[in-house]
PLY file of the C-alpha trace (Angstrom):
ply
format ascii 1.0
element vertex 102
property float x
property float y
property float z
element edge 101
property int vertex1
property int vertex2
end_header
-31.07 -5.51 12.87
-28.96 -2.79 14.43
-31.59 -1.13 16.59
-35.11 -1.92 17.79
-37.85 0.06 19.51
-39.39 -0.89 22.88
-41.66 -3.44 21.22
-38.79 -5.14 19.37
-39.67 -3.67 15.98
-36.68 -2.84 13.78
-35.79 0.84 13.78
-32.46 0.52 12.01
-31.20 -2.40 9.91
-28.29 -3.08 7.60
-28.09 -5.63 4.79
-24.74 -5.65 2.95
-24.81 -5.96 -0.84
-22.85 -9.22 -1.19
-21.62 -12.20 0.76
-18.50 -14.06 -0.38
-18.81 -17.52 1.22
-15.31 -18.60 0.22
-13.94 -15.71 2.32
-16.78 -15.56 4.88
-16.85 -11.83 4.02
-19.70 -9.38 3.50
-19.24 -6.55 0.98
-21.05 -3.22 0.97
-20.56 -1.00 -2.09
-21.15 2.70 -1.78
-20.82 4.95 -4.81
-23.22 7.65 -3.67
-22.77 11.06 -2.09
-20.65 11.61 1.01
-23.63 11.87 3.36
-24.71 8.34 2.45
-21.13 7.04 2.62
-20.88 8.32 6.18
-24.19 6.67 7.06
-23.11 3.31 5.58
-19.76 3.48 7.39
-21.61 4.11 10.65
-23.88 1.11 10.04
-20.93 -1.14 9.13
-19.08 -0.03 12.29
-22.18 -0.72 14.38
-22.57 -4.17 12.80
-18.93 -4.96 13.70
-19.51 -3.77 17.28
-22.64 -5.89 17.76
-21.41 -8.95 15.86
-17.63 -9.15 16.15
-17.63 -12.48 14.29
-19.06 -10.85 11.13
-16.49 -9.61 8.60
-17.59 -6.69 6.43
-15.68 -4.58 3.93
-17.01 -1.28 2.58
-15.95 -0.56 -1.01
-16.01 3.07 -2.05
-16.60 4.65 -5.44
-12.87 4.67 -6.24
-12.65 0.92 -5.43
-15.65 0.20 -7.64
-14.26 2.25 -10.53
-10.86 0.57 -10.22
-12.54 -2.84 -10.44
-14.42 -1.75 -13.58
-11.17 -0.65 -15.20
-9.23 -3.71 -14.03
-11.74 -6.15 -15.51
-12.42 -4.15 -18.68
-16.02 -3.40 -17.82
-15.70 0.33 -18.39
-13.60 2.37 -20.83
-10.48 3.20 -18.81
-9.59 6.51 -20.52
-10.81 9.25 -18.19
-11.08 7.01 -15.14
-7.44 5.98 -15.24
-6.41 9.61 -15.65
-8.55 10.62 -12.70
-7.99 7.63 -10.41
-4.60 6.31 -11.40
-3.88 2.67 -12.30
-5.95 -0.07 -10.64
-4.70 -1.09 -7.21
-5.08 -4.49 -5.55
-8.02 -4.61 -3.19
-7.22 -5.89 0.30
-10.33 -7.62 1.67
-8.53 -8.30 4.93
-6.65 -5.14 5.95
-4.43 -5.28 9.02
-6.46 -4.34 12.10
-5.66 -4.48 15.82
-8.09 -7.42 16.15
-6.32 -9.40 13.42
-2.91 -8.73 15.00
-4.14 -10.02 18.39
-5.61 -13.19 16.87
-2.48 -14.01 14.88
0 1
1 2
2 3
3 4
4 5
5 6
6 7
7 8
8 9
9 10
10 11
11 12
12 13
13 14
14 15
15 16
16 17
17 18
18 19
19 20
20 21
21 22
22 23
23 24
24 25
25 26
26 27
27 28
28 29
29 30
30 31
31 32
32 33
33 34
34 35
35 36
36 37
37 38
38 39
39 40
40 41
41 42
42 43
43 44
44 45
45 46
46 47
47 48
48 49
49 50
50 51
51 52
52 53
53 54
54 55
55 56
56 57
57 58
58 59
59 60
60 61
61 62
62 63
63 64
64 65
65 66
66 67
67 68
68 69
69 70
70 71
71 72
72 73
73 74
74 75
75 76
76 77
77 78
78 79
79 80
80 81
81 82
82 83
83 84
84 85
85 86
86 87
87 88
88 89
89 90
90 91
91 92
92 93
93 94
94 95
95 96
96 97
97 98
98 99
99 100
100 101
């Protein structure tokens, strides 16, 4: 729950799409329009602020399409032309918090 009303009822909540226990990492996939991407990013940022021990990674449409191509789940023809070759996905990008804890 990200926000509650005066009576403690949820007003805003966020449930990521996947949890990877081996990495202790939550994944949220967003392939929708920009308005919804912005909303999901805001919720993920709020989750990080309220629960600094929770790791969450937002995957965007391009990330999703690259994974489809990489693992042969989608014909690569027009996607590769449009997106370029698949790139490795960094689940743990360098952040100021990670630098301080290292």
